[in-house]
C-alpha positions as CSV (number, residue, x, y, z in Angstrom):
1,M,0.0,0.0,0.0
2,C,1.3,3.5,-0.9
3,L,0.4,6.6,1.1
4,G,0.6,10.2,0.1
5,I,1.6,12.4,3.1
6,P,0.9,16.2,3.4
7,G,3.8,18.6,4.1
8,K,4.6,22.3,4.0
9,V,6.9,23.5,1.2
10,V,9.8,25.3,2.9
11,E,12.2,25.8,0.0
12,I,12.2,25.5,-3.8
13,T,15.3,25.1,-5.9
14,E,15.5,24.1,-9.5
15,G,12.2,22.1,-9.6
16,M,12.7,20.4,-6.3
17,A,11.0,21.3,-3.0
18,K,12.1,20.7,0.5
19,V,9.0,19.8,2.3
20,D,8.5,19.6,6.1
21,V,6.5,16.5,6.9
22,G,5.7,16.4,10.7
23,G,9.1,17.9,11.5
24,T,11.1,15.9,9.1
25,R,12.4,17.5,5.9
26,K,12.0,15.5,2.7
27,E,12.8,16.4,-0.9
28,A,10.1,16.2,-3.5
29,S,10.1,16.8,-7.2
30,L,7.7,19.5,-8.5
31,M,7.7,18.0,-12.0
32,L,4.0,17.0,-11.5
33,L,2.9,20.2,-9.7
34,E,4.4,23.3,-11.2
35,E,2.3,25.9,-9.3
36,A,3.6,25.2,-5.8
37,S,5.1,28.0,-3.7
38,V,7.0,28.2,-0.4
39,G,4.4,28.0,2.3
40,D,2.0,25.8,0.3
41,Y,0.9,22.4,1.6
42,V,1.3,19.6,-0.8
43,I,0.7,15.8,-0.9
44,V,4.0,14.0,-1.3
45,H,4.0,10.5,-2.8
46,A,6.9,8.5,-4.0
47,G,9.2,11.5,-4.1
48,F,6.8,13.8,-6.0
49,A,4.5,16.6,-4.9
50,I,1.3,15.5,-6.6
51,E,-1.4,17.9,-5.3
52,K,-1.8,21.2,-3.3
53,V,-4.0,20.9,-0.2
54,D,-5.5,23.3,2.3
55,E,-3.4,23.9,5.4
56,K,-6.2,22.8,7.8
57,E,-6.8,19.6,5.9
58,A,-3.1,18.9,5.9
59,E,-2.8,19.4,9.6
60,K,-5.9,17.3,10.2
61,T,-4.4,14.5,8.1
62,L,-1.0,14.7,9.9
63,E,-2.8,14.4,13.3
64,I,-4.6,11.2,12.1
65,V,-1.3,9.8,10.9
66,D,0.3,10.5,14.3
67,E,-2.6,8.8,16.1
68,L,-2.3,5.7,13.8
69,I,1.4,5.5,14.5
70,A,0.9,5.8,18.3
71,A,-1.8,3.1,18.1
72,M,0.4,0.8,16.1
73,E,3.3,1.3,18.5
74,K,1.1,0.5,21.5
75,S,-0.4,-2.6,19.9
76,H,2.9,-3.9,18.8
77,G,4.7,-3.2,22.1
78,A,7.1,-0.6,20.7
79,G,10.2,-0.5,22.8
80,D,10.1,-4.2,23.7
81,T,13.4,-6.0,23.2
82,K,11.9,-9.4,22.3
């Protein structure tokens, strides 16, 4: 399963964007989304920015992802040394 994650464009250089995704910086090609600007929120999938999204929707999605990760860690006993 593949998942597109929202992030905030913090820098653009020669068709590539640095995108902040939950505090982690990732590079994403803007080849498929030419109208992105610094400050925009975009969906990043497989190294490409594929769609611009509303800031509130992006933040809501990131909160849900964080909740899912926390639930998975809890159910799988994250931190166990088994």
